[in-house]
C-alpha positions as CSV (number, residue, x, y, z in Angstrom):
1,M,0.0,0.1,0.0
2,Q,3.0,2.3,0.3
3,P,3.1,3.2,-3.5
4,A,-0.7,4.2,-3.2
5,A,0.1,6.3,-0.1
6,D,3.0,8.0,-2.0
7,R,0.9,8.6,-5.0
8,L,-1.9,10.1,-2.8
9,K,0.7,12.4,-1.0
10,D,1.8,13.6,-4.4
11,E,-1.7,14.3,-5.6
12,L,-2.6,16.0,-2.3
13,A,0.4,18.4,-2.6
14,S,-1.5,20.2,-5.4
15,V,-4.5,20.8,-3.2
16,E,-4.9,23.8,-1.1
17,F,-6.2,23.1,2.2
18,G,-7.6,25.7,4.6
19,T,-8.0,25.5,8.4
20,A,-10.6,23.1,9.3
21,Q,-13.4,24.9,10.9
22,V,-14.5,21.8,12.7
23,P,-11.9,19.6,14.4
24,V,-11.9,16.1,13.0
25,P,-10.0,13.3,14.7
26,A,-7.5,11.8,12.2
27,N,-7.5,8.1,11.6
28,V,-3.8,7.7,12.3
29,T,-3.7,9.7,15.4
30,G,-7.1,9.6,17.1
31,R,-6.7,13.3,17.8
32,P,-8.1,16.3,16.1
33,V,-6.5,18.1,13.2
34,R,-7.3,21.5,11.9
35,E,-3.9,22.8,10.5
36,P,-3.8,22.9,6.8
37,R,-0.1,21.6,6.7
38,E,-1.1,18.6,8.7
39,I,-4.2,17.4,6.7
40,P,-2.5,16.1,3.5
41,E,0.2,14.3,5.5
42,L,-2.3,12.6,7.7
43,L,-4.7,11.6,4.8
44,A,-1.7,9.9,3.1
45,R,-0.5,8.2,6.1
46,Q,-3.9,6.7,6.8
47,V,-3.5,4.4,3.7
48,V,-0.8,2.5,5.5
49,S,-1.4,3.1,9.2
50,P,-3.7,1.5,11.7
51,V,-7.0,3.2,12.3
52,R,-7.3,4.7,15.8
53,W,-11.0,4.2,16.0
54,A,-11.3,3.9,19.7
55,Q,-9.0,6.8,20.4
56,S,-11.1,9.0,17.9
57,M,-14.4,8.0,19.5
58,H,-13.1,8.6,23.0
59,W,-12.0,12.1,22.0
60,C,-15.4,12.8,20.3
61,A,-17.1,11.8,23.5
62,E,-14.7,13.8,25.7
63,Q,-15.9,16.9,23.5
64,G,-19.5,16.2,24.4
65,A,-20.6,14.2,21.4
66,A,-23.4,11.8,22.3
67,E,-25.1,11.2,19.0
68,F,-23.3,9.5,15.9
69,L,-24.3,8.6,12.5
70,E,-23.1,5.7,10.5
71,V,-23.7,6.6,6.8
72,G,-24.3,3.7,4.5
73,P,-25.4,0.1,4.7
74,G,-24.5,-2.1,7.7
75,R,-23.8,-1.5,11.4
76,V,-20.2,-2.2,11.7
77,L,-19.3,1.0,13.1
78,Q,-22.2,1.2,15.4
79,G,-21.0,-2.1,16.9
80,L,-17.5,-0.9,17.3
81,L,-18.8,2.3,19.1
82,R,-20.7,0.3,21.5
83,R,-17.5,-1.5,22.4
84,V,-15.8,1.8,23.1
85,N,-18.8,3.4,25.1
86,D,-22.0,1.8,25.2
87,A,-23.6,5.0,26.5
88,L,-23.1,6.7,23.0
89,N,-26.0,6.5,20.6
90,C,-25.4,5.7,16.9
91,R,-27.9,5.7,14.2
92,T,-27.4,4.1,10.8
93,V,-28.6,6.1,7.8
94,A,-28.6,4.1,4.6
95,D,-31.3,5.7,2.6
96,A,-33.3,9.0,2.2
97,E,-35.9,8.0,4.7
98,Q,-33.3,7.2,7.3
99,V,-31.7,10.5,6.7
100,R,-35.0,12.3,7.2
101,Q,-35.7,10.3,10.5
102,A,-32.3,11.2,11.8
103,A,-32.6,14.8,11.0
104,E,-36.0,15.0,12.7
105,A,-34.6,13.1,15.8
106,L,-31.5,15.3,16.0
């Protein structure tokens, strides 16, 4: 996967990133990233690095997040989130009707 990561890094070098208005936990660190210079490096590293899912979800919970959406079919991430913290709520939205229901509930 390293050749793919290297190619992605090269492609991302031509993209202009701004400061993230909302902090997003990076897959490779589990910590938030906002700085434009960090974003392309972390995106390329995620191709060959383990995903720090639990750390990312812990950070989100520490920030006060209590509702999560898993977009797409299946409930894999919902199950993983339960293992991290079963007090957190996760809804799956896989179609337009579920998006509408989630929007009304939130």
